[in-house]
C-alpha positions as CSV (number, residue, x, y, z in Angstrom):
1,M,27.8,-15.8,-0.5
2,T,27.6,-19.3,-2.0
3,L,28.7,-20.3,-5.5
4,L,25.0,-20.9,-6.3
5,S,24.1,-17.3,-5.2
6,R,26.8,-15.8,-7.3
7,T,25.6,-17.8,-10.3
8,L,22.1,-16.5,-9.8
9,L,23.3,-12.9,-9.5
10,T,25.4,-13.2,-12.6
11,T,22.3,-14.6,-14.4
12,A,20.2,-11.6,-13.2
13,V,22.8,-9.1,-14.4
14,L,22.8,-10.7,-17.9
15,L,19.1,-10.3,-18.3
16,T,17.8,-7.7,-20.7
17,P,16.5,-4.6,-18.8
18,L,12.8,-5.1,-18.1
19,T,10.0,-2.6,-18.7
20,A,6.3,-3.2,-19.2
21,H,6.9,-3.0,-23.0
22,T,10.1,-5.0,-23.3
23,P,10.3,-8.8,-23.0
24,A,12.6,-10.2,-20.3
25,V,15.3,-12.4,-21.8
26,A,17.0,-15.2,-19.8
27,A,20.7,-15.9,-20.0
28,P,21.9,-18.6,-22.3
29,G,20.9,-22.0,-21.1
30,C,17.7,-20.6,-19.6
31,A,18.3,-21.6,-15.9
32,S,16.2,-18.5,-14.8
33,S,14.6,-15.3,-15.9
34,V,13.1,-12.3,-14.2
35,P,9.6,-11.4,-15.3
36,Y,9.1,-8.7,-12.7
37,T,11.5,-6.1,-11.4
38,S,10.2,-3.7,-8.8
39,G,10.3,0.0,-9.8
40,Q,9.8,-0.8,-13.5
41,G,6.7,-0.9,-15.7
42,G,4.9,1.8,-13.7
43,Y,4.8,-0.1,-10.4
44,D,6.7,0.6,-7.2
45,T,6.7,-3.1,-6.2
46,Y,5.7,-6.5,-7.6
47,R,4.5,-9.1,-5.1
48,I,2.5,-12.3,-4.6
49,P,3.5,-14.6,-7.5
50,A,1.2,-17.3,-9.0
51,A,1.8,-19.4,-12.1
52,V,0.1,-22.0,-14.3
53,T,0.9,-23.7,-17.6
54,T,-1.9,-23.6,-20.1
55,R,-3.1,-26.4,-22.4
56,Q,-0.9,-24.9,-25.2
57,G,2.2,-25.0,-22.9
58,T,2.3,-21.3,-22.2
59,V,3.5,-20.3,-18.8
60,L,1.5,-17.5,-17.2
61,A,3.2,-15.6,-14.4
62,F,0.7,-13.5,-12.3
63,A,1.6,-11.0,-9.7
64,E,0.3,-7.9,-7.8
65,G,1.5,-4.7,-9.3
66,R,1.6,-2.2,-6.4
67,R,1.6,1.4,-7.6
68,D,1.9,3.3,-4.3
69,G,4.5,1.3,-2.5
70,A,5.3,-2.2,-1.1
71,G,2.4,-2.2,1.3
72,D,-0.5,-4.6,1.1
73,T,-3.2,-1.9,0.5
74,G,-3.6,1.0,-1.9
75,D,-3.8,1.1,-5.7
76,I,-2.9,-2.5,-6.7
77,D,-3.5,-4.3,-10.0
78,V,-3.4,-8.0,-10.8
79,V,-1.0,-8.4,-13.7
80,V,0.3,-11.2,-15.9
81,R,3.2,-12.0,-18.3
82,R,3.1,-14.9,-20.8
83,S,6.0,-17.1,-21.8
84,T,5.8,-19.4,-24.8
85,D,9.3,-20.9,-24.3
86,G,9.0,-22.4,-20.8
87,G,9.8,-19.3,-18.8
88,C,12.9,-18.2,-20.7
89,T,11.4,-15.0,-22.2
90,W,8.2,-13.1,-21.5
91,D,5.7,-11.1,-23.4
92,P,4.8,-7.5,-22.3
93,L,2.9,-7.1,-19.0
94,T,-0.9,-7.1,-19.2
95,V,-3.2,-5.8,-16.5
96,V,-5.8,-8.5,-15.7
97,A,-7.7,-6.7,-13.0
98,A,-7.2,-3.0,-12.5
99,G,-7.4,-1.6,-9.0
100,N,-8.2,1.9,-10.1
101,G,-7.2,3.2,-6.7
102,D,-8.4,0.1,-4.8
103,T,-6.7,-3.2,-4.0
104,R,-7.0,-6.3,-6.3
105,G,-4.7,-9.2,-5.5
106,N,-4.1,-12.7,-4.2
107,P,-4.3,-14.2,-7.7
108,A,-5.2,-17.9,-7.7
109,P,-5.2,-19.2,-11.3
110,V,-6.1,-22.6,-12.6
111,V,-6.7,-24.2,-16.0
112,D,-10.1,-25.8,-16.5
113,P,-9.3,-29.4,-17.7
114,R,-12.5,-29.7,-19.6
115,T,-12.2,-26.5,-21.8
116,G,-8.6,-25.3,-21.4
117,A,-9.9,-21.9,-20.2
118,V,-7.7,-20.1,-17.6
119,V,-9.8,-19.3,-14.6
120,L,-8.6,-16.7,-12.2
121,V,-10.0,-16.1,-8.7
122,S,-8.8,-13.0,-6.8
123,S,-9.6,-10.8,-3.8
124,Y,-10.5,-7.1,-3.5
125,N,-10.8,-4.4,-0.9
126,S,-11.0,-0.6,-0.9
127,G,-7.6,1.0,-1.3
128,R,-8.4,3.2,1.7
129,V,-8.6,0.5,4.3
130,T,-6.1,-1.9,5.8
131,E,-6.2,-5.6,6.8
132,A,-6.2,-4.6,10.4
133,Q,-9.2,-2.4,10.0
134,I,-11.1,-5.1,8.1
135,M,-10.2,-7.7,10.8
136,R,-11.5,-5.3,13.5
137,G,-14.8,-4.9,11.7
138,E,-14.3,-1.2,11.1
139,T,-15.2,-1.3,7.4
140,T,-18.4,-1.5,5.4
141,P,-19.2,-4.6,3.3
142,A,-18.4,-2.6,0.1
143,E,-14.9,-1.6,1.5
144,S,-14.2,-5.0,3.0
145,R,-12.7,-8.1,1.3
146,R,-14.7,-9.4,-1.7
147,V,-14.1,-12.3,-4.1
148,F,-14.1,-12.2,-7.9
149,V,-13.6,-14.6,-10.8
150,Q,-12.3,-14.0,-14.4
151,R,-11.7,-16.3,-17.4
152,S,-9.5,-16.4,-20.5
153,T,-10.3,-18.5,-23.5
154,D,-7.3,-17.3,-25.6
155,D,-4.4,-18.8,-23.7
156,G,-4.1,-16.0,-21.2
157,R,-3.9,-13.1,-23.6
158,A,-7.1,-11.4,-22.4
159,F,-9.5,-11.9,-19.5
160,T,-13.1,-11.2,-18.9
161,P,-14.0,-8.4,-16.4
162,P,-14.0,-9.5,-12.8
163,Q,-17.3,-11.0,-11.8
164,E,-18.2,-11.0,-8.1
165,I,-18.9,-14.2,-6.2
166,T,-18.6,-13.0,-2.6
167,A,-22.2,-13.8,-1.7
168,T,-21.8,-17.5,-2.4
169,V,-18.4,-18.0,-0.8
170,K,-18.1,-15.6,2.2
171,P,-20.4,-16.0,5.2
172,A,-21.6,-12.7,6.8
173,R,-19.6,-13.2,10.0
174,W,-16.3,-13.3,8.2
175,R,-14.2,-10.2,7.9
176,W,-10.8,-10.9,6.2
177,Y,-10.8,-13.1,3.1
178,A,-7.9,-14.1,0.9
179,T,-7.7,-16.5,-2.1
180,G,-4.5,-18.6,-2.2
181,P,-2.3,-16.9,-3.1
182,G,-0.7,-19.2,-5.7
183,H,-2.1,-21.6,-8.2
184,A,-5.5,-23.3,-7.6
185,L,-6.3,-27.0,-8.4
186,A,-8.1,-28.8,-11.2
187,L,-8.9,-32.3,-9.9
188,T,-8.0,-35.2,-12.2
189,H,-8.8,-38.3,-10.2
190,G,-11.9,-39.9,-8.8
191,P,-15.6,-38.9,-8.6
192,H,-14.7,-35.1,-8.5
193,A,-12.5,-35.1,-11.6
194,G,-12.8,-31.7,-13.3
195,R,-13.6,-29.8,-10.0
196,L,-11.7,-26.6,-9.5
197,V,-10.5,-26.0,-5.9
198,V,-9.2,-22.7,-4.5
199,P,-7.4,-22.9,-1.1
200,A,-8.2,-19.8,0.9
201,N,-8.3,-18.2,4.3
202,H,-10.5,-15.8,6.3
203,S,-10.9,-14.3,9.7
204,A,-14.2,-14.3,11.7
205,A,-15.7,-11.9,14.1
206,P,-15.3,-12.8,17.8
207,P,-18.2,-14.9,19.2
208,A,-21.2,-12.9,20.5
209,G,-20.4,-11.4,23.8
210,S,-16.7,-11.5,23.3
211,P,-15.2,-8.1,22.8
212,D,-12.5,-7.4,20.1
213,T,-9.3,-7.6,22.2
214,G,-6.7,-6.7,19.6
215,Q,-6.0,-10.5,19.2
216,E,-7.9,-10.6,15.8
217,F,-5.4,-13.1,14.4
218,K,-6.8,-15.7,16.8
219,Y,-9.8,-15.9,14.5
220,Y,-7.9,-16.8,11.4
221,G,-9.0,-20.0,9.7
222,A,-8.4,-21.8,6.4
223,H,-11.2,-22.8,4.0
224,A,-11.7,-23.8,0.3
225,L,-14.1,-22.8,-2.4
226,Y,-14.8,-25.0,-5.4
227,S,-16.6,-25.1,-8.8
228,D,-18.0,-28.1,-10.7
229,D,-18.8,-26.2,-13.8
230,G,-15.5,-24.7,-14.9
231,G,-15.6,-21.7,-12.7
232,H,-19.0,-20.3,-13.6
233,T,-20.6,-21.0,-10.2
234,W,-18.9,-21.5,-6.8
235,R,-19.5,-23.1,-3.5
236,L,-17.9,-23.0,-0.1
237,G,-16.1,-26.2,0.8
238,F,-14.5,-27.1,4.2
239,V,-14.1,-24.4,6.8
240,D,-11.4,-24.6,9.5
241,D,-13.2,-22.7,12.3
242,S,-11.7,-23.9,15.5
243,Y,-10.2,-20.5,16.3
244,D,-8.4,-21.9,19.3
245,G,-5.3,-19.7,19.0
246,L,-3.1,-22.8,19.1
247,H,-3.2,-23.1,15.3
248,N,-4.2,-20.0,13.2
249,A,-4.3,-21.3,9.7
250,N,-3.7,-18.4,7.2
251,E,-2.5,-18.3,3.6
252,S,-3.0,-21.8,2.0
253,T,-1.8,-24.0,-0.8
254,A,-3.0,-27.4,-2.0
255,A,-2.1,-30.4,-4.2
256,E,-3.9,-33.4,-5.5
257,L,-2.1,-36.6,-4.6
258,P,-2.1,-39.6,-7.1
259,D,-4.9,-41.3,-5.3
260,G,-7.2,-38.2,-5.5
261,T,-6.7,-37.2,-1.9
262,L,-6.0,-33.4,-1.5
263,Y,-3.1,-32.2,0.6
264,F,-3.5,-28.7,2.2
265,S,-0.7,-26.7,3.8
266,A,-1.2,-23.4,5.6
267,R,0.8,-20.7,7.1
268,D,0.4,-20.6,10.9
269,Q,-0.1,-16.9,11.9
270,H,0.9,-16.4,15.5
271,G,-0.3,-19.8,16.7
272,T,0.9,-20.7,20.1
273,E,2.2,-24.2,19.2
274,P,5.9,-24.1,18.1
275,G,6.3,-24.2,14.3
276,N,5.0,-22.2,11.3
277,R,3.4,-24.8,8.9
278,L,0.1,-26.6,9.4
279,D,-1.3,-29.3,7.1
280,T,-4.2,-31.7,6.6
281,H,-5.9,-33.8,3.9
282,S,-9.3,-34.0,2.3
283,S,-10.7,-37.2,0.8
284,D,-13.9,-35.7,-0.7
285,G,-12.6,-33.0,-3.1
286,A,-12.3,-30.2,-0.4
287,R,-15.8,-30.5,1.0
288,T,-14.5,-31.6,4.4
289,L,-11.2,-32.3,6.1
290,D,-10.0,-35.7,7.2
291,R,-8.7,-34.2,10.4
292,P,-8.2,-30.7,11.8
293,Y,-5.1,-28.7,10.7
294,A,-2.0,-29.8,12.7
295,M,1.6,-28.8,12.9
296,Q,4.0,-30.3,10.2
297,P,7.2,-30.9,12.2
298,T,9.4,-31.8,9.2
299,L,8.9,-28.3,7.8
300,D,10.2,-26.6,10.9
301,A,12.8,-24.6,8.9
302,V,10.1,-22.6,7.2
303,P,9.4,-19.1,8.6
304,V,6.0,-17.4,8.9
305,V,5.3,-17.0,5.2
306,Q,3.2,-18.1,2.2
307,A,4.4,-21.3,0.5
308,S,3.5,-23.6,-2.4
309,A,2.7,-27.3,-2.9
310,L,2.7,-29.2,-6.2
311,Q,2.2,-32.9,-6.9
312,L,4.2,-33.8,-10.0
313,S,2.3,-35.7,-12.6
314,M,4.9,-38.3,-13.5
315,P,4.1,-41.7,-12.0
316,G,6.0,-42.2,-8.7
317,A,7.1,-38.6,-8.6
318,P,7.1,-36.8,-5.2
319,L,5.0,-34.0,-3.8
320,L,7.0,-30.8,-3.8
321,F,6.9,-27.8,-1.4
322,S,8.6,-24.4,-1.8
323,A,9.3,-21.7,0.8
324,P,12.2,-19.9,2.4
325,S,14.4,-22.2,4.5
326,V,15.5,-20.0,7.5
327,P,13.0,-20.3,10.3
328,T,13.6,-16.8,11.6
329,A,14.0,-14.9,8.4
330,R,12.6,-14.7,4.8
331,R,15.7,-15.9,2.9
332,S,17.2,-18.9,1.2
333,M,14.3,-20.2,-1.1
334,A,14.3,-24.0,-1.1
335,V,12.3,-26.9,-2.4
336,W,11.3,-29.9,-0.3
337,R,9.9,-33.2,-1.4
338,S,7.6,-35.8,0.1
339,T,7.3,-39.4,-1.0
340,D,4.5,-40.2,1.5
341,G,1.8,-37.8,0.5
342,G,2.8,-35.0,2.8
343,T,3.3,-37.0,6.0
344,T,7.0,-36.1,6.0
345,F,9.2,-33.8,3.9
346,E,12.9,-33.6,3.2
347,R,14.8,-30.7,1.7
348,A,15.7,-31.4,-1.9
349,L,17.4,-28.2,-3.0
350,V,18.3,-24.6,-1.9
351,L,17.9,-22.2,-4.8
352,S,19.8,-19.3,-3.3
353,D,21.0,-17.8,-0.1
354,L,19.5,-14.4,-1.0
355,R,16.5,-13.0,0.7
356,A,13.2,-14.6,-0.5
357,A,9.6,-14.7,0.5
358,Y,6.4,-15.8,-1.5
359,S,6.6,-18.5,-4.2
360,D,4.6,-20.7,-6.5
361,L,5.5,-24.0,-8.1
362,V,4.4,-24.9,-11.6
363,E,5.0,-28.0,-13.8
364,V,6.4,-26.4,-17.0
365,D,6.7,-29.7,-19.0
366,P,7.3,-33.4,-18.3
367,V,10.9,-32.8,-17.3
368,T,10.9,-29.2,-15.8
369,V,9.5,-27.5,-12.7
370,G,9.4,-23.7,-12.4
371,V,9.6,-21.8,-9.1
372,L,8.2,-18.2,-9.4
373,Y,9.5,-16.5,-6.3
374,E,10.2,-13.1,-4.6
375,T,13.8,-12.4,-4.0
376,G,16.5,-9.8,-3.8
377,E,19.9,-8.8,-2.3
378,S,18.8,-6.1,0.1
379,G,15.2,-7.0,0.5
380,S,12.9,-9.9,-0.4
381,Y,10.7,-7.9,-2.9
382,E,13.2,-6.5,-5.4
383,T,12.4,-9.0,-8.1
384,I,10.1,-11.9,-8.9
385,E,12.4,-14.6,-10.5
386,F,11.4,-17.6,-12.5
387,R,13.8,-20.5,-11.8
388,R,13.7,-23.6,-14.0
389,L,14.6,-26.9,-12.3
390,P,15.0,-30.4,-13.8
391,I,12.4,-32.7,-12.2
392,G,15.0,-35.4,-11.9
393,E,17.1,-33.1,-9.8
394,L,14.2,-32.5,-7.4
395,A,13.3,-36.2,-7.2
396,G,16.7,-37.4,-6.4
397,A,18.9,-34.5,-5.2
398,T,20.5,-34.5,-1.8
399,G,19.4,-31.6,0.4
400,R,21.8,-29.4,2.3
């Protein structure tokens, strides 16, 4: 175990015991905190982190609270904890969208730049069905994946009930559907400034006359949905629908580059080309792609897993990317940087050698980046940790 890993473990031990009613307190110096610990607060497992910083500077850490176990289906709530001190301590857990026996998850939050409202888009399916059943077309529309939006106008303290938007963003031929997971985008440059963009993915039914062969993942594709009125109405943006089996774009993340171009990165799910990360760009606010998704060779250390991208707002600052850094295992969470808009990446920092999986990057303040990520000693889903990192360290650190 490295010195960095031992330091993180010591920090975790020093944290105040966490329940749904007791704030989590970071160690002195506030290098990290643990907003979610599996087995506490009435949930078996916490997974799928997503984070935003509100207009008031509050950090919101979203997750899925899984009541029945660590699996992806069952009784799952979307939950949130608020931090008013940059991720050092956390208010009690709040349920944002209750599963009530069904599955609500894949939180994709964003702050509307016009109003400051927090807009949350998430996904739903019946708790009695699995992703495999949905992808094989064995479910009814009511049981299958559906899409919902919520809003908070009080700095993330309370959210409106989920409002369904499935009919406007999910074509009838699609089966699986997942928003994010991870933060969505509020565009700030060019003719589409103010637009909210949610990176997402889906699976399609096989073409007419082609039987389901058990290779449903071949029909995975990425897409985006967007809103030009602060999240009240939504449209379907670009659709990656090649379904060639070479690249199977899955869970997606996005960032707006300084010139207004959007960078999209996707998990490659069982694609036949070597490598696990795909990427592309959009020059028209996510309506279309500049080119099809293609392999990103400088992220070849990343395993098959969700990841996060974040363009820092400081002039001249790099594009960041977070994910585990062992290509064959979910462990060793790391942050990469790109100084050429996502054409190439170099590893800037390894956070820990412990097991790790999903993550989300958030700009906490002008000098601090937060990484909200799944990690643990024996398994990747024991805790969701919030690690604070100096922006200067990420912009100029030497990778290892």
